[in-house]
C-alpha positions in Angstrom: 6.7 -15.2 -5.2 8.6 -13.4 -2.4 7.2 -10.9 -0.1 9.5 -7.9 0.3 7.6 -5.9 2.8 3.9 -5.3 4.4 2.9 -1.8 4.8 -0.3 -0.8 6.8 -2.2 2.0 5.1 -3.9 4.3 7.9 -6.7 6.3 6.3 -6.5 10.0 7.6 -8.8 13.2 6.9 -5.9 14.9 8.7 -2.7 13.5 7.0 -0.4 16.4 8.4 -1.7 15.9 11.8 -1.1 12.3 11.5 2.2 12.7 10.4 3.0 14.8 13.2 2.0 12.4 15.6 3.8 9.3 14.2 6.7 11.6 13.8 6.8 11.8 17.5 7.3 7.8 17.4 10.3 8.3 15.4 8.7 7.8 11.9 10.2 10.1 9.2 8.9 10.8 5.8 10.1 9.0 2.8 7.6 9.5 0.2 4.8 12.3 -0.2 2.6 12.1 -3.4 0.1 14.6 -1.4 -2.7 12.0 -1.2 -0.4 9.3 0.2 2.4 9.9 2.6 4.7 7.1 3.6 7.1 7.3 6.7 9.8 4.9 7.7 11.7 4.3 10.9 15.5 5.7 10.4 16.8 2.8 12.1 14.9 0.0 10.2 13.6 1.6 6.8 11.5 -1.6 6.2 9.2 -0.6 9.2 6.8 1.8 7.4 3.3 3.1 7.5 1.4 5.0 4.9 -0.9 7.8 5.4 -3.8 8.4 2.9 -6.7 10.7 2.5 -8.1 8.5 -0.1 -6.5 6.3 -3.2 -5.8 8.5 -6.4 -6.7 5.9 -9.0 -8.8 3.3 -7.1 -12.1 3.0 -6.2 -11.2 2.4 -2.4 -8.4 2.9 0.1 -6.7 -0.2 0.8 -6.0 -1.4 4.5 -2.3 -2.6 3.6 0.1 -2.7 0.8 2.0 -5.9 0.2 5.1 -5.5 -2.0 6.0 -8.7 -3.9 8.9 -9.7 -6.1 6.4 -10.5 -9.0 2.9 -9.0 -9.1 1.9 -10.5 -12.5 2.4 -13.9 -10.6 0.6 -12.7 -7.5 -2.3 -11.6 -9.7 -2.5 -15.0 -11.4 -2.6 -17.0 -8.2 -5.3 -14.8 -6.5 -7.6 -14.5 -9.7 -7.4 -18.2 -10.4 -8.2 -19.1 -6.3 -11.2 -16.7 -7.1 -10.5 -14.1 -4.7 -12.3 -10.9 -5.4 -10.0 -8.4 -7.3 -11.5 -4.9 -6.4 -8.9 -2.8 -8.7 -7.5 -4.4 -11.6 -3.8 -5.0 -12.4 -2.1 -1.8 -13.6 0.9 0.4 -13.9 0.7 3.4 -12.3 2.4 6.8 -13.0 4.7 6.7 -9.7 6.4 3.6 -11.2 4.5 0.6 -9.4 2.3 -2.2 -10.8 -0.5 -3.1 -8.7 -4.0 -4.7 -8.1 -6.4 -4.7 -5.2 -8.0 -8.1 -4.0 -10.4 -8.4 -1.0 -9.3 -10.9 1.7 -11.7 -13.5 3.1 -12.2 -11.1 6.1 -13.2 -8.3 3.9 -10.1 -6.2 4.0 -8.6 -4.5 0.9 -5.1 -5.7 0.2 -3.0 -3.3 -2.4 -0.3 -5.8 -3.8 2.4 -4.4 -5.8 6.0 -4.4 -7.4 8.1 -1.4 -8.1 8.9 -1.1 -12.0 
């Protein structure tokens, strides 16, 4: 299994204002679904953050997202380890397959692959 990128998810009740703030640091919008906006560095597109008001299809807002090359393999490894799956493995309408898992410190991690 290969990690492609890691993105911190910042919960914000004022997404537009947060986007403007991070814009001052040089981030630019690369995705906007209304409830989630992803910003990236133009000079280093893998340097990203996501601003979320809440997660549209999950019961909690994840603390971070980890994109892997094989989300099904990641799911099986974590499930077999006894990790707490917070949101089941599923395909989302925005072309990702994902699940949420709780780390030992209680943080929720969105593990995903793009379809």
